[in-house]
C-alpha positions as a Python dict, from the first residue, in 0.01 Angstrom:
ca = {
    (1, 'M'): (0, 0, 0),
    (2, 'T'): (311, -148, -116),
    (3, 'I'): (452, -124, -449),
    (4, 'G'): (427, -513, -505),
    (5, 'D'): (46, -480, -393),
    (6, 'V'): (-32, -246, -646),
    (7, 'L'): (176, -409, -933),
    (8, 'G'): (69, -718, -880),
    (9, 'E'): (-311, -597, -893),
    (10, 'A'): (-258, -450, -1215),
    (11, 'F'): (-111, -746, -1346),
    (12, 'A'): (-433, -956, -1214),
    (13, 'V'): (-635, -644, -1375),
    (14, 'Y'): (-463, -720, -1753),
    (15, 'R'): (-464, -1042, -1698),
    (16, 'R'): (-879, -1079, -1611),
    (17, 'L'): (-912, -768, -1921),
    (18, 'W'): (-653, -838, -2179),
    (19, 'R'): (-827, -867, -2476),
    (20, 'R'): (-1086, -571, -2417),
    (21, 'S'): (-786, -366, -2296),
    (22, 'V'): (-569, -504, -2644),
    (23, 'V'): (-862, -408, -2841),
    (24, 'V'): (-924, -65, -2671),
    (25, 'A'): (-585, 47, -2683),
    (26, 'G'): (-467, -105, -3025),
    (27, 'L'): (-768, 82, -3215),
    (28, 'V'): (-651, 414, -3142),
    (29, 'S'): (-306, 271, -3121),
    (30, 'F'): (-356, 201, -3496),
    (31, 'V'): (-443, 576, -3607),
    (32, 'V'): (-160, 739, -3384),
    (33, 'S'): (68, 505, -3514),
    (34, 'L'): (-12, 538, -3877),
    (35, 'A'): (19, 931, -3810),
    (36, 'Q'): (329, 903, -3663),
    (37, 'A'): (484, 653, -3957),
    (38, 'L'): (398, 898, -4206),
    (39, 'A'): (538, 1193, -3992),
    (40, 'N'): (847, 1029, -4023),
    (41, 'R'): (822, 952, -4396),
    (42, 'H'): (707, 1327, -4529),
    (43, 'A'): (886, 1512, -4238),
    (44, 'T'): (703, 1834, -4276),
    (45, 'T'): (601, 2059, -3998),
    (46, 'L'): (273, 2014, -4036),
    (47, 'T'): (296, 1610, -4050),
    (48, 'Q'): (486, 1599, -3748),
    (49, 'L'): (192, 1829, -3540),
    (50, 'V'): (-69, 1650, -3675),
    (51, 'A'): (150, 1334, -3529),
    (52, 'V'): (200, 1494, -3181),
    (53, 'L'): (-148, 1626, -3142),
    (54, 'L'): (-317, 1259, -3267),
    (55, 'S'): (-56, 1079, -3018),
    (56, 'L'): (-150, 1326, -2701),
    (57, 'A'): (-520, 1291, -2794),
    (58, 'G'): (-514, 933, -2852),
    (59, 'S'): (-357, 829, -2545),
    (60, 'L'): (-587, 1034, -2332),
    (61, 'L'): (-836, 892, -2468),
    (62, 'V'): (-754, 514, -2468),
    (63, 'Q'): (-647, 578, -2097),
    (64, 'G'): (-971, 744, -2008),
    (65, 'A'): (-1149, 438, -2172),
    (66, 'L'): (-897, 170, -1999),
    (67, 'V'): (-996, 345, -1662),
    (68, 'E'): (-1368, 341, -1729),
    (69, 'V'): (-1314, -60, -1853),
    (70, 'V'): (-1171, -121, -1537),
    (71, 'R'): (-1448, 53, -1291),
    (72, 'D'): (-1704, -165, -1480),
    (73, 'L'): (-1535, -463, -1348),
    (74, 'H'): (-1460, -257, -1016),
    (75, 'E'): (-1841, -191, -956),
    (76, 'G'): (-1962, -529, -1111),
    (77, 'R'): (-2158, -484, -1388),
    (78, 'A'): (-2172, -605, -1744),
    (79, 'P'): (-1886, -538, -2010),
    (80, 'A'): (-2021, -260, -2258),
    (81, 'P'): (-1929, -228, -2614),
    (82, 'V'): (-1549, -129, -2721),
    (83, 'G'): (-1730, 285, -2881),
    (84, 'E'): (-1932, 325, -2549),
    (85, 'Y'): (-1587, 325, -2325),
    (86, 'Y'): (-1478, 563, -2620),
    (87, 'E'): (-1796, 757, -2589),
    (88, 'R'): (-1768, 817, -2229),
    (89, 'T'): (-1406, 916, -2211),
    (90, 'R'): (-1486, 1218, -2497),
    (91, 'G'): (-1665, 1440, -2319),
    (92, 'R'): (-1398, 1431, -2082),
    (93, 'L'): (-1120, 1479, -2344),
    (94, 'G'): (-1095, 1887, -2318),
    (95, 'T'): (-996, 1861, -1924),
    (96, 'L'): (-785, 1518, -1994),
    (97, 'L'): (-610, 1725, -2246),
    (98, 'G'): (-485, 2036, -2045),
    (99, 'T'): (-455, 1831, -1734),
    (100, 'A'): (-199, 1590, -1934),
    (101, 'L'): (-9, 1926, -2049),
    (102, 'L'): (-2, 2047, -1724),
    (103, 'Y'): (126, 1731, -1587),
    (104, 'G'): (403, 1686, -1834),
    (105, 'L'): (499, 2023, -1733),
    (106, 'G'): (497, 1972, -1337),
    (107, 'A'): (662, 1654, -1433),
    (108, 'I'): (987, 1839, -1508),
    (109, 'L'): (1059, 1898, -1144),
    (110, 'I'): (980, 1491, -1092),
    (111, 'I'): (753, 1530, -765),
    (112, 'P'): (448, 1642, -945),
    (113, 'L'): (515, 1302, -1140),
    (114, 'A'): (398, 1149, -802),
    (115, 'R'): (155, 1359, -664),
    (116, 'W'): (-10, 1434, -985),
    (117, 'A'): (-61, 1047, -1087),
    (118, 'L'): (-407, 1013, -1019),
    (119, 'A'): (-551, 1289, -1214),
    (120, 'V'): (-659, 1107, -1506),
    (121, 'P'): (-831, 844, -1319),
    (122, 'L'): (-1009, 1112, -1146),
    (123, 'V'): (-1142, 1317, -1424),
    (124, 'V'): (-1274, 990, -1574),
    (125, 'V'): (-1435, 856, -1234),
    (126, 'E'): (-1509, 1115, -1037),
    (127, 'R'): (-1554, 1411, -1331),
    (128, 'L'): (-1341, 1656, -1155),
    (129, 'K'): (-1204, 1955, -1353),
    (130, 'R'): (-848, 1993, -1380),
    (131, 'R'): (-742, 2193, -1062),
    (132, 'D'): (-995, 1989, -833),
    (133, 'A'): (-826, 1656, -985),
    (134, 'F'): (-504, 1788, -890),
    (135, 'A'): (-601, 1909, -587),
    (136, 'R'): (-764, 1566, -529),
    (137, 'S'): (-440, 1354, -619),
    (138, 'S'): (-225, 1527, -405),
    (139, 'E'): (-447, 1489, -107),
    (140, 'L'): (-453, 1123, -213),
    (141, 'V'): (-102, 1048, -260),
    (142, 'R'): (17, 1278, 74),
    (143, 'G'): (277, 1092, 250),
    (144, 'R'): (304, 838, 21),
    (145, 'T'): (518, 1046, -278),
    (146, 'G'): (794, 862, -261),
    (147, 'R'): (629, 506, -298),
    (148, 'V'): (400, 689, -584),
    (149, 'L'): (709, 791, -739),
    (150, 'V'): (889, 472, -722),
    (151, 'L'): (559, 252, -877),
    (152, 'V'): (535, 527, -1159),
    (153, 'L'): (889, 512, -1262),
    (154, 'I'): (892, 122, -1251),
    (155, 'T'): (548, 127, -1435),
    (156, 'Y'): (675, 346, -1706),
    (157, 'A'): (1020, 140, -1723),
    (158, 'I'): (809, -205, -1758),
    (159, 'S'): (587, -46, -2020),
    (160, 'G'): (903, 114, -2189),
    (161, 'V'): (1057, -145, -2225),
    (162, 'A'): (778, -412, -2342),
    (163, 'A'): (710, -176, -2590),
    (164, 'L'): (1061, -161, -2697),
    (165, 'L'): (1064, -551, -2738),
    (166, 'I'): (762, -527, -2927),
    (167, 'S'): (856, -288, -3171),
    (168, 'S'): (1207, -457, -3208),
    (169, 'A'): (1026, -801, -3346),
    (170, 'F'): (901, -616, -3641),
    (171, 'V'): (1277, -452, -3780),
    (172, 'A'): (1265, -687, -4018),
    (173, 'L'): (1014, -470, -4226),
    (174, 'P'): (1057, -199, -4425),
    (175, 'N'): (1065, 146, -4233),
    (176, 'F'): (716, 242, -4284),
    (177, 'L'): (544, -98, -4180),
    (178, 'A'): (794, -153, -3935),
    (179, 'A'): (667, 190, -3758),
    (180, 'W'): (309, 144, -3802),
    (181, 'I'): (272, -208, -3754),
    (182, 'G'): (546, -220, -3513),
    (183, 'G'): (381, 54, -3304),
    (184, 'T'): (20, -43, -3359),
    (185, 'V'): (113, -370, -3177),
    (186, 'A'): (371, -237, -2880),
    (187, 'G'): (97, 50, -2824),
    (188, 'A'): (-188, -211, -2789),
    (189, 'V'): (15, -433, -2569),
    (190, 'A'): (189, -214, -2320),
    (191, 'V'): (-25, 105, -2279),
    (192, 'P'): (-291, -86, -2085),
    (193, 'F'): (-53, -208, -1813),
    (194, 'Q'): (16, 214, -1743),
    (195, 'A'): (-389, 275, -1729),
    (196, 'H'): (-421, -20, -1520),
    (197, 'V'): (-137, 31, -1268),
    (198, 'L'): (-270, 403, -1233),
    (199, 'T'): (-653, 282, -1166),
    (200, 'V'): (-553, 44, -954),
    (201, 'L'): (-367, 279, -736),
    (202, 'Y'): (-705, 503, -730),
    (203, 'Y'): (-864, 227, -597),
    (204, 'R'): (-644, 130, -334),
    (205, 'L'): (-652, 494, -203),
    (206, 'T'): (-1017, 547, -203),
    (207, 'E'): (-1165, 238, -137),
    (208, 'P'): (-865, 10, 78),
    (209, 'E'): (-1096, -215, 195),
    (210, 'R'): (-1261, -336, -137),
    (211, 'P'): (-1096, -534, -421),
    (212, 'I'): (-1045, -463, -741),
    (213, 'L'): (-1122, -760, -866),
    (214, 'P'): (-1485, -912, -778),
    (215, 'D'): (-1452, -1231, -563),
    (216, 'T'): (-1724, -1351, -821),
    (217, 'P'): (-1555, -1611, -1065),
    (218, 'A'): (-1478, -1397, -1385),
    (219, 'P'): (-1727, -1389, -1663),
    (220, 'K'): (-1689, -1612, -2024),
    (221, 'P'): (-1536, -1463, -2270),
    (222, 'W'): (-1692, -1258, -2484),
    (223, 'T'): (-1748, -1390, -2796),
    (224, 'S'): (-1721, -1043, -2944),
    (225, 'V'): (-1556, -756, -2764),
    (226, 'W'): (-1781, -548, -3015),
    (227, 'N'): (-2131, -625, -2839),
    (228, 'E'): (-2244, -607, -2511),
    (229, 'E'): (-2369, -939, -2500),
    (230, 'P'): (-2202, -1292, -2708),
    (231, 'P'): (-2460, -1411, -2950),
    (232, 'A'): (-2690, -1654, -2904),
}
């Protein structure tokens, strides 16, 4: 496993699934960015707290749903309706929340940023509890901690720069709309890449002989991402 291989495959997954990924991330980003814009306009303790909680829960819901999107592709299943991806993740949201809080605290020490990087895919794909997900992630990353740390930092840098550039395109709008619309578009475009990198990394370490992308040709584009099958 090399950093270049994982990033290259993550970009390939993003290109293959860009439409569905952007919709999955964009719907949640729309709500989260609205809450953040309102919190900026009406800076009270309550609005700030609501914005933070929505941002955290929304981020985890999106990450989990995007793991499921890639999982369907990897396992050769037909794409599901967007709402189903949220539904699959919703039941794991409590575990994901606890995982994210501990991961955030551990990231202060830098090393857990790499050793626990696979916690979200493990909670979603293998249905592990928080403690088991951390232990399994550490086991998978062991011997590759330096490379995984660099990969995570590069991924955050790419997503952060992309989000900043996209948000800057809306600075001419009034502050409220710039924060809301700019945040929505930036989140819809940038967040999926982070999720795809970690999902690719998970499969590269658990199924190294099996490609993420099927060898069969890509399915025809969906007429609507809301339906499992395109209308006749």
